[in-house]
N, C-alpha and C positions, 0 to 999 in steps of 0.2 A: 503494498499498499503507499508506503514512504517511498518506494522508488516510482512510483506514478506519479506523485507528485514532485519530486526533484526532475523528473523527466519533462512534464507538465511545464514547469517553470524554467528549464533549462530550454525548452522548445519556443516557450511565452518570450524568453529573453532574445534567442534567433533571431525571432520573428521582427519584435522590436526592432534590435538593430539593422535589420535589413530594411524597416521602412524609415528608420531616422538615415540611412544613408542614402538611400536614392534621391532624394534632391540636391545633396550633395554633390556627388555624382554626375548628375544631370548638369549642374553649375558648373564640373569642371570642363564637359564638354564645351558649354559656353566660352568658358573661361578660355580655352585651348583656340574657340574659331578667332576670340577678339585677338587673343597674343598672334596668329598667324595673321590677322590682317593688318594690326600693329606692324610685324615685320615687313609686309608687303609695302606700307605706306612708308615705311623708314627707308628702303631699298629705294623707292622712287624718289624721295627727297635727298637723297645721298646722290642718286643719276643727275637730279636738277643741279644739285650743287656743284656737280662736276661741270657740268654744263655752262652755270653761272662763271665759274673760275676760268673756261676756257673761254667763254666771251670776254669775258675783262682782260684777260692775256691779249685778244684779237684788236680790243677798242683801244688798248693801250700802245699795240704796234699801231695802228691806225691813226692815233693821234702825235704819235712821233714821225710819224710819215708825212701828215698834213701838217706840222711843224716845218718839216726841212722842204716841203715844196712853199709853205709862206715864206720862209727865209729865202729861199733861192728867188721866188718874184720880188722879194722887197730889194733883192742885191741886185737883180735886172733891171726894177724901176730905178735905183740910183743910178746905175752905169749909163743907161740911158737919159735921165735927167740932165749928163753933165754935157 
């Protein structure tokens, strides 16, 4: 008789444990999907950051080239103004 009571309590405890852990486990699935989405967004942001750095380098080179052309034009104007 005592054995059946002990087994009943154990089965009830296991059932209660399963019922408590199911919402936690389903929450972990949502958390995993959110983490994967965050990693994809981070990868996209890193790609965008690299593109921006490349664009900044190109703009700096273009600015140097523009400065050189302006200096060249200014020198030509000075030489033709004489």
